[in-house]
C-alpha positions in Angstrom: 111.8 40.2 159.2 115.6 39.4 159.1 115.7 38.0 155.6 113.1 37.8 152.8 112.3 34.6 150.9 114.1 34.7 147.6 111.5 32.7 145.8 108.6 34.6 147.0 110.3 38.0 146.2 110.8 36.8 142.6 107.0 36.5 142.4 106.3 39.8 144.0 105.4 38.5 147.5 107.2 39.7 150.5 107.5 36.8 153.2 110.0 36.1 155.9 112.6 33.4 155.1 113.1 30.7 157.6 115.9 28.7 155.9 119.0 29.1 153.9 118.7 26.6 151.0 121.4 25.5 148.6 122.3 23.2 145.7 125.2 20.9 145.0 127.2 23.6 143.2 127.2 25.9 146.2 124.4 28.2 145.1 122.5 29.5 148.0 119.2 31.4 148.6 116.7 32.3 151.3 113.5 30.2 151.6 110.2 30.2 153.6 108.3 26.9 154.4 106.2 27.1 151.2 108.7 25.7 148.6 109.6 22.2 147.4 113.1 21.0 146.4 113.0 22.4 142.9 110.8 25.5 143.5 113.4 28.2 143.3 114.5 31.0 140.8 117.3 28.9 139.4 115.1 25.8 138.9 117.9 23.6 140.5 117.4 20.7 143.0 117.8 21.9 146.6 120.3 19.7 148.3 120.4 21.5 151.6 118.0 23.3 153.9 119.4 24.9 157.0 117.3 26.9 159.6 118.2 30.5 159.2 119.4 30.9 162.8 121.6 27.8 162.6 123.1 28.9 159.3 124.1 32.4 160.6 125.4 30.8 163.9 127.6 28.4 161.8 129.4 31.4 160.2 129.7 33.4 163.5 126.7 35.7 163.2 124.0 35.8 165.7 120.5 36.3 164.1 120.0 39.1 166.6 122.9 41.0 165.1 121.1 41.2 161.7 119.1 44.3 161.2 115.3 44.0 160.6 114.5 44.5 157.0 112.5 47.6 156.3 109.1 47.4 154.6 109.4 48.8 151.0 107.7 52.1 150.6 104.3 52.1 148.8 104.6 52.3 144.9 103.2 55.8 145.0 106.2 56.9 147.1 108.9 55.5 144.9 111.0 57.6 142.5 
């Protein structure tokens, strides 16, 4: 997983993001395929939805360059 869905993470679910979403003010977040235009942490209207790979390519970063996110350790192993 390169990026986690911001919306799912806010709900305690770890799911891979497939898009970079944004609103008309420039706010941006990562999204999976499960969310609608207003289903986000800020409760704003999504006005753009770019595939993750295309977004990073547009800013000069290859998706392959991004490190894989590590799975969080189980709750019993956290400090």
